[in-house]
Residue, then its C-alpha position, 0 to 999 in steps of 0.5 A: m404449365h407444371n412449374t409448381f410442385g406440392n399441394i399445401f407447401t409449394l414450390t414454383t421455380f424459374g430460370e434457365s442454365h445460362g439465363p441471368a438467374v434461377g429462383g423461385v416462390v415457396d408458399g405454404l410455409p407456416a408462420g414462426i419457422d426460424i429461417d437460418m440462412d447459413f443452413i440454407q446456404a450450406e444446403l446449397d454449397r452441398r449441391r454446387p458446382g466445383q466442390s472436388h475434382i470429380t465434379t464439374a469446374r463451373n465455378e458458381a458461388d450459388r448465393v442465395e438471396l431471400l427477397s420476401g416472406v421473412f421478417e426478423g429471422k422467422s417465416t411470415g406465412c406469406p410467399i418467400g420469393f428467392i433468386v440465385r445469380n448465374t455468374n460463371q456461364h460459358s455459352q460459347d462452349y455449347e455453340n457447336m450444338r445449336c443446330l444438332f441433337r445431343p443423344s439421350h438428351a432433352d434437345y429433341t423433345y424440347y424442340q417437338k414440343y416447343g418448336m425451339r430450344d435453348h441450346r446453352g447447357g440445355g436451358r430449362s432442362s439443365a440440372r442447374i435449375t435443381i438449385s431451386r429445389c434445394v432452396g425449398g427443401a432447405l425451407a422444408k427441412l427447417a420447418l421439419r426440424q421442428v416436429g422432429i422429422s429428418v431426411q437424410a440421404y447418401t450415395s449407396q452405389v456408383g457403377p458396380i461399386a454398391l453398399e449393402r442394402d440396409y442403411r442400419q449397418y453404416d454411420l451415416s454420420l460419415t456421409e459428409t466427409n468424403a467427396v462422393r457423400c457415401p457412409d462407407p469410407e473404403k467404398a467411398a474410396q473405390i467410388e472416387q477413384l472409379i469416377s476419376q478414371v470414367k472422367a479421364e476417359g471423357d466418359t460418364i457413370g450412373g448409380i443409386i441414391t438411398c434416402i430415409i426419413r425418420n420420426c415421420p408420424p403415422g398417417l401421412g398419405e391418401p388411400e387412393f390417388g394420393k399415396l405417399h409412396a407415389a408422391l415420393g416416387g413422382a418427386m424423385l422421378s422429377i429430378n434429372a437423370v432419374k430412371g428408377f424408384e424403389y421404396g421398401e424392399g423394392f424389387a428385391g421383395v419379389t423372390a420372398r414369400g409373404s411369410e417372410q415379407n409380412d412386418v409383424f406387430l409388436p405388443s405396446a410397452p406400458t408407458p410409465e406415468n409422467q414419462a416424456p417421450s424419447p427424441t427418437t420415439l416421438h411418435t408414441d402412438a406408432l405401433q412397432t413392427l418387428t421388421n420394416h420391409s414395407g419401407g414405413i408406408q403401408g396402404g399408401i399411408s405412413n405407418g410411423q416406421d422409418i421410410y427409406f427408398r433407393v433412387a437410380f441415376k443414369p449416366v450423365a448424357t453429355l460425353l467428353m468424346q465424339q459421338d454420332t448424332v443428327d442435325l435439325e434437319g435429320n442429317a448425320t453428323q458427329l459431336r463432340a461435346q465441350g464445356r464443364h461436365d459432371p462424370c457422375v451426378l451422384p455426389r451433388a444429387v444427394p442433397i436434391v433427393e432430400s430436398m424433394a424428400a422433405m418438400t414431400i413430407l412437409d406437404y403431406y404433413l401439413a395436410l394431415k395437420a390442417g396446415k399447422l406444425 
């Protein structure tokens, strides 16, 4: 029923927002990977609620428990089961939504598909389910770390406040220094003020997350139906509230001519004998290009350059203001949501975007390397 992501490296998830727990099973992680529990928990902490005044006040520790697949601090190559218990549900906050459909939520579509729905926080459609993705993504990052591949995302736009498109203009190490996860301190302050204002009004706002994958070797992806950018796009579009995906120059590139858009190859520089590759140029077999308008992918296959893409998130559908809607019988009614909700998902979505990207890249890396790192 499509609860599993990936082909070789896979993640199967389970759980609902207000159930006893959420969790999953990761399979296909090679044996011998150092399992850094502090790192995995830190990745979950980046996603957890209650981080700041601009996120939901739901107070969950989100402590992950690994149930299998790890021995003496290393992966065994067997399935890794994990669980994160829900401890701070306020199900009563959703009682007034039991018999009506919330605008722009999955209530109506779930009801039509299954003939029933869990009205408590959206059940399976809740963004709380992305906990499992962050655990799977953390494990994928630990594996990618061994081959020098890094994945980093940041908030590049909220509402009308936007950074320039070129990620190379920013010190991305500043991303985690503010509540909105934006590497431009001045824009970060503006974004935080905007989100605070929107929250005070009971409204919500959307934005864009940019993600960069560095040191990805050439050759990942398939030429027809397994294109790498299609897999990344599918992964991103599976995240709650995502409405758009573009990689490389994306839509902005349509105004350019081919002579401006083509990424011209540079001649290979001779490598001195016995010289080890630089940590920033791990893939010495990859030709360099003068520009990277293609976003590191050509013909559906990685070319060794940085892979970069942008993900658009809509405003959160739950508003703390009165909205017109209908009940289960289609009768007109009104809804005023209660409970604890994010006015903007962008800050907490950054690690989710990274997780989906990391799992996708590891899955395709293992396919290229016959299941081995």
